[in-house]
C-alpha positions, -999 to +999 in steps of 0.1 A: +509+759+128+524+726+124+506+706+095+510+669+083+505+671+045+498+637+027+507+630-005+534+659+000+554+651-031+521+652-055+510+680-077+487+696-050+505+684-018+538+699-029+522+731-036+506+732-004+540+723+012+558+754-006+528+777+005+527+767+042+564+771+044+567+803+025+540+818+053+561+805+082+545+774+093+560+739+102+556+711+079+556+672+084+554+657+048+540+623+045+558+604+015+564+570+002+602+575-003+620+599+018+651+601-002+632+610-036+611+634-015+640+653-003+653+661-037+620+676-045+610+693-012+644+701+002+652+700+037+625+725+054+599+702+058+603+670+085+597+641+061+579+612+073+575+577+052+540+561+053+518+539+030+482+553+026+469+516+029+487+512+063+473+535+087+499+524+113+525+542+093+510+576+098+477+579+120+502+584+153+518+615+137+484+633+139+492+639+178+524+659+172+508+686+146+480+711+148+462+698+116+463+677+087+459+684+051+450+652+031+458+654-007+473+620-012+459+596-040+468+562-049+491+561-081+475+536-105+490+542-141+476+528-172+438+523-183+413+532-157+385+506-154+357+506-130+375+481-110+407+501-108+387+532-099+374+514-068+409+507-056+416+543-057+383+549-037+392+523-013+428+536-007+413+573-001+387+559+022+414+539+045+435+570+049+408+595+054+387+572+078+423+566+098+431+605+098+395+615+107+396+591+136+431+603+148+417+639+146+389+634+166+410+617+193+434+646+195+412+675+185+430+684+154+416+698+122+413+677+090+413+695+054+400+669+029+404+673-009+374+665-030+374+674-067+354+689-096+337+654-105+319+651-070+289+668-083+286+650-115+272+665-149+251+698-148+251+709-182+250+747-184+237+752-149+258+769-124+273+744-094+279+758-060+282+741-023+247+737-021+244+715-054+238+677-043+264+653-050+255+632-079+291+625-091+307+615-124+326+582-121+359+596-105+340+616-081+321+587-065+347+579-040+351+615-027+311+620-027+311+588-003+338+602+019+321+638+019+289+621+035+309+600+060+330+629+071+299+652+073+285+625+097+316+625+116+314+661+120+278+657+133+281+627+155+316+631+170+327+666+166+351+661+140+369+693+129+366+689+093+367+714+063+362+700+028+379+715-004+366+706-038+390+722-067+381+727-101+406+715-130+441+721-114+464+733-136+500+748-134+535+730-141+525+693-135+494+673-130+469+663-154+477+696-170+511+686-182+501+651-187+469+654-206+472+687-226+510+697-228+528+666-232+500+651-254+501+682-277+541+678-280+536+643-291+510+654-316+484+631-298+462+660-281+427+661-296+395+675-279+373+651-262+340+652-283+323+685-293+340+702-264+306+721-252+310+708-215+322+735-192+354+733-170+364+754-141+397+757-134+422+770-106+458+774-106+478+752-081+493+779-064+461+797-059+446+762-046+474+761-021+466+793-008+430+782-002+442+752+020+463+778+040+430+798+045+411+770+052+432+760+080+434+792+097+397+805+090+370+781+080+345+770+103+345+735+113+322+713+090+323+740+063+328+730+024+342+751-002+344+750-039+377+767-051+378+777-088+388+808-107+367+834-121+359+821-157+345+787-165+356+776-199+343+752-223+365+723-230+369+732-269+383+766-257+403+755-233+419+729-256+426+760-278+442+780-254+467+754-246+477+749-282+477+786-287+501+791-257+523+764-270+527+779-309+510+749-321+482+745-343+448+739-330+436+704-330+405+683-340+383+662-319+380+626-310+350+607-301+347+597-266+338+560-272+372+557-289+390+570-260+369+547-237+387+517-252+421+535-247+417+553-212+388+535-197+355+546-191+356+561-157+382+588-167+367+597-202+330+597-189+344+621-159+361+644-184+333+650-208+310+660-180+303+696-175+312+712-144+304+752-143+313+761-108+307+791-086+332+799-061+315+827-040+315+811-008+353+809-004+358+841-012+331+856+011+339+835+041+379+830+038+388+861+018+405+839-005+409+856-041+428+838-070+459+857-082+453+843-115+415+849-120+414+834-157+429+804-171+432+822-204+456+849-189+480+825-174+480+793-194+511+804-213+530+810-179+522+774-169+535+762-204+566+782-201+574+766-166+570+731-181+594+739-209+619+752-184+616+720-164+619+697-194 
């Protein structure tokens, strides 16, 4: 296949690019800055510059590929208020709608990236693809797009596959910024009591799920992509500090962090997402090479240390 990957220099997008190239596929990587992207991605993918808010910079690229993987997210550093969260959702809507229209027009597959917040808080109950989308604050945009993309599949024949990963860890992303870097600076705390469940997936395993979805998923399908063992946030936090050889940390009231980080982010991180990933295993033959966070967190910590 030849695949257009949006957000190709992001934590997830770059992993998808690497996996596609390793499996012998061609990649067109949509990036904001080709010079910077070349230093990160090398010469193998074809680099295409574009702005997710300007469909004219990328929609025409769909005709020249076999499929599209959409992982791009608008970057908004700083405190995440409800208004700023809506800017994230609007940017995703602009890009996803433009890509979907182009995929319909040219008969291409679109693989869309949702997330673990799309289902909302379900306490100790298990979540799977049949669970209604009653999103946490940061899942609102993805849940909206899920409904729109499903409607486009029904009404216009869009070949769409939706992947909703759990908490994605590895040498980068939120794992690096919210856990490892905070611990290194002595600022890491567990959010509240930490009794809420998190389901995880390593970024390289997630990348392999995208390739499986491109090749084997049925049009209109949706998959939760998680490893085999959900963890409570308290245990996950302890596993990170243990892997770093640092003392375990205390807790911080979520209300305090809402003032510092913004309500939508904190209110999402304190929800409980105990996700079951049976369908992606049964339908696509996907199996995580890192089935438990606890056994592989040290590998990710070590990889970040090597990059520092």
